[in-house]
C-alpha positions in Angstrom: 0.0 0.0 0.0 1.3 3.4 -0.9 1.9 5.8 2.0 0.2 9.1 1.2 2.6 10.9 3.6 5.3 10.8 0.8 5.4 13.7 -1.6 4.5 12.5 -5.1 3.9 14.0 -8.5 2.3 12.6 -11.5 4.4 13.4 -14.6 2.4 12.0 -17.5 2.7 8.2 -17.4 5.1 8.3 -14.4 4.4 8.7 -10.6 7.5 10.2 -9.0 7.8 9.9 -5.2 10.3 11.6 -2.9 11.6 9.2 -0.3 13.8 10.5 2.5 16.9 8.7 3.5 17.3 11.0 6.5 19.9 13.6 7.3 23.6 14.1 7.5 25.6 16.7 9.4 27.6 19.1 7.3 29.1 22.3 8.7 28.4 25.6 6.9 32.1 26.1 7.0 32.3 23.7 4.0 30.9 26.4 1.9 33.1 28.9 0.0 32.0 32.2 -1.5 30.0 33.3 1.5 30.7 34.1 5.2 29.5 31.4 7.5 27.4 33.9 9.5 25.7 35.0 6.4 25.0 31.4 5.4 23.6 30.7 8.8 21.3 33.7 8.6 19.9 32.5 5.3 19.1 29.2 6.9 17.5 30.7 9.9 15.4 33.0 7.6 14.2 29.9 5.8 13.0 28.5 9.1 15.6 25.8 9.5 16.2 25.0 13.1 19.5 23.1 12.4 21.3 25.1 9.8 24.1 22.5 9.4 21.9 19.6 8.5 21.7 18.3 4.9 18.7 16.3 4.0 19.0 13.3 1.7 16.3 12.5 -0.8 16.0 9.6 -3.2 13.2 9.3 -5.8 11.0 6.4 -6.8 9.7 6.4 -10.3 6.8 4.1 -11.2 5.6 3.9 -14.8 4.4 1.5 -17.3 5.9 -1.8 -16.2 8.9 -0.1 -14.5 10.0 0.5 -10.9 12.9 2.8 -10.9 15.0 4.3 -8.1 17.1 7.4 -8.5 20.1 7.1 -6.0 20.2 4.9 -3.0 21.1 7.0 0.0 23.8 6.3 2.5 22.9 2.8 3.6 23.6 4.1 7.1 27.3 4.8 6.4 29.0 7.2 8.8 25.9 7.3 11.1 24.0 9.3 8.5 20.8 8.6 6.6 19.9 5.0 6.1 16.1 5.3 6.1 15.5 4.6 2.4 14.9 0.9 2.9 12.2 1.5 5.5 10.6 4.2 3.4 10.6 2.0 0.3 8.8 -0.7 2.2 6.3 1.8 3.5 5.7 2.8 -0.2 4.9 -0.8 -1.0 8.2 -1.6 -2.8 10.6 -4.4 -2.0 14.3 -4.3 -3.1 13.6 -7.1 -5.6 11.0 -4.9 -7.3 13.5 -2.3 -8.4 14.4 -3.0 -12.0 16.5 0.2 -12.6 18.7 2.4 -10.5 19.6 5.8 -12.0 22.7 7.2 -10.3 23.4 10.9 -10.3 27.0 10.3 -9.2 28.9 8.0 -6.9 29.4 9.9 -3.6 28.7 7.7 -0.5 25.3 9.4 0.3 24.1 8.4 -3.2 25.5 4.8 -3.6 25.9 3.6 0.0 22.5 2.0 0.0 23.4 -0.2 -3.0 25.4 -2.6 -0.9 24.3 -4.4 2.3 26.7 -4.8 5.3 28.2 -7.9 3.7 28.9 -6.0 0.6 26.2 -7.7 -1.5 23.8 -6.1 -3.9 20.7 -4.7 -2.2 18.8 -4.5 -5.5 19.7 -7.8 -7.2 17.4 -7.3 -10.2 18.3 -3.7 -11.1 20.3 -2.3 -13.9 22.6 0.5 -12.7 22.9 3.5 -15.0 25.8 5.9 -14.5 27.8 8.4 -16.6 31.0 6.8 -18.0 33.1 9.7 -16.7 31.9 8.9 -13.2 33.1 5.3 -13.4 36.4 6.5 -14.9 37.0 9.0 -12.1 36.4 6.6 -9.2 38.6 3.9 -10.8 41.5 6.3 -11.4 44.3 5.6 -8.9 46.0 8.9 -9.5 42.8 10.8 -8.6 42.5 8.7 -5.4 46.0 9.5 -4.3 45.4 13.2 -4.7 42.7 13.3 -1.9 43.0 13.0 1.9 43.1 9.5 3.3 39.5 9.7 4.7 38.2 10.6 1.2 40.1 7.7 -0.3 37.4 5.5 1.3 34.9 7.0 -1.1 36.9 5.7 -4.0 37.0 2.2 -2.5 33.3 2.2 -1.9 32.6 3.3 -5.5 34.9 0.6 -6.8 33.2 -2.1 -4.7 29.8 -1.0 -6.0 31.0 -1.0 -9.6 32.4 -4.5 -9.1 29.3 -6.0 -7.5 27.0 -4.6 -10.1 29.4 -5.0 -13.1 27.1 -7.3 -15.0 24.2 -4.9 -14.6 26.1 -1.7 -15.3 24.9 0.5 -18.2 26.6 3.7 -19.2 24.7 6.9 -20.0 25.1 8.2 -23.6 22.6 11.0 -23.8 20.0 8.9 -25.5 16.6 8.1 -23.8 17.1 5.5 -21.1 13.5 4.6 -21.7 10.6 6.4 -23.4 10.1 9.7 -21.6 13.3 9.6 -19.4 16.7 10.8 -20.4 19.9 11.8 -18.6 21.2 15.4 -18.4 25.0 15.8 -17.9 25.6 18.3 -15.1 29.3 18.2 -14.5 31.4 19.9 -11.8 30.2 18.4 -8.6 31.8 15.2 -10.0 33.0 14.6 -13.6 30.0 12.5 -14.5 27.4 14.1 -12.3 24.0 13.8 -14.0 20.4 14.6 -13.7 17.4 12.9 -15.1 14.6 14.6 -17.0 11.2 13.1 -17.4 9.0 14.5 -20.3 5.6 12.6 -20.5 2.3 13.9 -21.7 2.5 17.7 -21.3 4.5 17.6 -18.0 8.2 17.6 -17.2 10.4 17.1 -14.2 14.1 17.4 -13.8 15.8 15.4 -11.0 19.0 17.5 -10.8 21.1 15.6 -8.2 23.5 17.7 -6.2 23.2 21.0 -8.0 22.7 22.4 -4.5 23.5 21.0 -1.0 22.1 23.9 0.9 19.1 24.8 -1.3 18.2 28.2 0.2 21.8 29.4 0.3 23.0 28.2 -3.1 19.9 29.4 -4.9 20.1 32.9 -3.3 23.8 33.0 -4.1 24.6 30.5 -6.9 28.3 31.3 -6.8 28.5 29.6 -3.4 30.4 26.2 -3.7 30.9 23.3 -1.3 34.0 21.4 -0.4 32.5 18.2 -2.0 32.7 19.7 -5.5 35.5 18.1 -7.6 35.6 21.2 -9.8 34.0 24.2 -8.0 34.3 26.5 -11.1 32.5 24.0 -13.4 30.0 23.2 -10.7 29.2 26.9 -10.3 28.8 27.4 -14.0 26.5 24.3 -14.2 24.4 25.5 -11.3 23.9 29.0 -12.8 23.0 27.5 -16.2 20.5 24.9 -15.0 18.9 27.3 -12.5 18.4 29.9 -15.2 16.9 27.2 -17.5 14.6 25.9 -14.7 13.4 29.4 -13.9 12.8 30.3 -17.5 10.9 27.1 -18.2 9.0 27.2 -14.9 10.3 23.6 -14.7 9.4 21.4 -11.8 12.7 20.3 -10.1 13.6 17.6 -7.7 16.9 17.6 -5.7 18.7 15.1 -3.6 19.3 17.7 -0.9 16.0 19.5 -1.1 13.9 19.3 2.1 11.3 16.6 2.5 8.7 18.4 0.2 11.0 17.0 -2.5 9.8 19.1 -5.4 10.2 22.8 -6.2 10.2 25.5 -8.7 13.1 27.9 -9.2 12.0 31.6 -9.0 14.2 34.5 -10.1 14.8 37.1 -7.3 17.2 40.0 -7.0 20.8 38.7 -7.3 19.9 35.1 -7.6 17.0 32.6 -7.3 14.6 31.1 -4.7 13.7 27.5 -4.2 9.9 27.5 -3.8 8.8 24.1 -2.6 5.8 22.8 -4.5 2.6 22.3 -2.4 1.1 18.8 -2.5 
């Protein structure tokens, strides 16, 4: 039985549901291009009681004969998130029901839920879709040796995931993944960072991954970057471009670090943009 407490949108033939994986702590000091006090004030003005919390969303897409998951949350790694499995069950979906996993990128809070504590596949029947530059990046020993030791664990996790799902791995090529759904390359946060756009009937939705981590801050000031960005300049350019497009098209947008409402429109305001969460 579907749980009506989850935010959902009907996009033509597809029902898209935002499923929370929980939260992770992230200091506002990870941001660059803004004073920490100013960032905290934006968070308080938005009514957020815990300015340093980042919420984690995944998205369930159900359409004609398909049960699709976009990202998998943390799997409980580093005592963060880990609620996706429970919320999937509440939405009436078992892991075996998932036939496709669309990955925005391979940071731990997006792929951690693909492996169980024994390192086995949580979604045994799912094809995994990922940009080829993403796999190339996480498999690159030279890139791994350039980062701090604690971040090298991210490379090892991505490699384990790629190995476990090797037989089911499909690389994005810009073509439709299935009728009505295609990938959108949004580089900068990671080399292969991608969103997924649904166009069905006369409705559209862009699931834009990690364009923002702190939605209120980085929409108000799109030049603000976060330490997790592989290429902050490219990430900033991508963010500005896709926000301008979303505002111009009045496009419904979903983000992995939006709040629990899950869906929003991007509104143009003085000096930047505003994330206006869509009402149910």
